[in-house]
C-alpha positions, 0 to 999 in steps of 0.5 A, spaced: 471 867 441 478 867 440 478 867 433 473 873 433 479 877 437 484 875 432 479 878 427 478 884 431 486 885 432 487 884 425 482 889 423 485 894 428 492 893 426 490 894 418 487 900 420 492 903 425 498 901 420 494 904 414 493 911 417 496 912 423 503 909 423 508 914 420 512 912 413 518 909 414 520 910 407 525 916 408 528 914 415 530 907 418 527 908 424 523 902 427 515 903 427 513 904 434 508 898 437 502 899 442 505 895 447 498 895 451 494 892 445 500 887 443 499 884 450 492 884 449 493 880 443 498 875 446 494 874 452 487 872 448 490 868 443 488 861 444 494 858 440 500 862 438 501 858 432 495 861 428 498 868 428 503 871 424 508 877 425 503 881 420 497 881 426 501 879 432 502 887 434 499 893 433 503 899 431 502 905 435 500 912 433 500 919 436 494 921 432 490 915 431 487 912 437 487 904 438 481 901 439 483 900 446 484 907 447 477 909 444 473 903 446 476 901 453 478 894 450 480 890 444 475 889 439 473 881 439 475 880 446 472 873 449 466 875 452 465 882 450 461 884 444 462 891 441 456 894 438 456 896 431 454 903 433 461 903 437 465 901 431 461 906 427 463 911 432 471 909 432 471 909 424 468 916 425 474 918 430 479 915 425 477 919 419 477 925 424 484 923 426 487 922 419 482 926 414 487 926 408 488 918 409 481 916 411 474 918 409 467 915 413 461 915 409 454 913 410 452 909 404 444 907 406 440 904 412 438 897 414 431 895 414 431 896 421 433 903 420 440 903 422 446 906 418 450 902 413 457 905 413 464 905 409 471 907 411 475 908 406 483 908 407 488 910 402 494 914 401 492 922 400 492 921 392 487 916 392 482 919 398 482 925 393 480 921 387 475 917 391 470 919 386 474 917 380 475 910 383 467 909 385 466 911 378 471 905 375 468 900 380 461 902 378 463 901 370 466 894 373 459 892 376 455 894 370 453 888 366 451 892 360 458 895 360 461 888 362 458 884 356 460 889 351 467 889 354 467 881 354 463 881 347 469 885 344 474 880 346 471 875 343 470 877 336 
């Protein structure tokens, strides 16, 4: 259970840091920290030696909700199960809070009829060019194209 909390906290930290935190490139201001979420992480770590400064806190944002604010708890809390539908609602909220930096997709359905979703997080230029990157990825995963590429390398 404790490892699930760490993974949930790590995911939340990555999302928040990627789309919610202000860039510090032009200023030397330290990034704000979500004190409540950070305290939740620390309280639920079984052993502080298994964490790093990269995931032991959650950056705060004025525009992007933390999982604690949105769901009422940290994702992965011991004894708590966060359902996929709630995670999907959170992903949608992130995409709405930062449309220039995040895009929410429904990419299919499961055998049980549930949505399969994707949340793309990137800088504004990359989000605007997602179709280009999707096409590039499609070329990499097409075995016919890869065989031609590999064959060209060998001779």
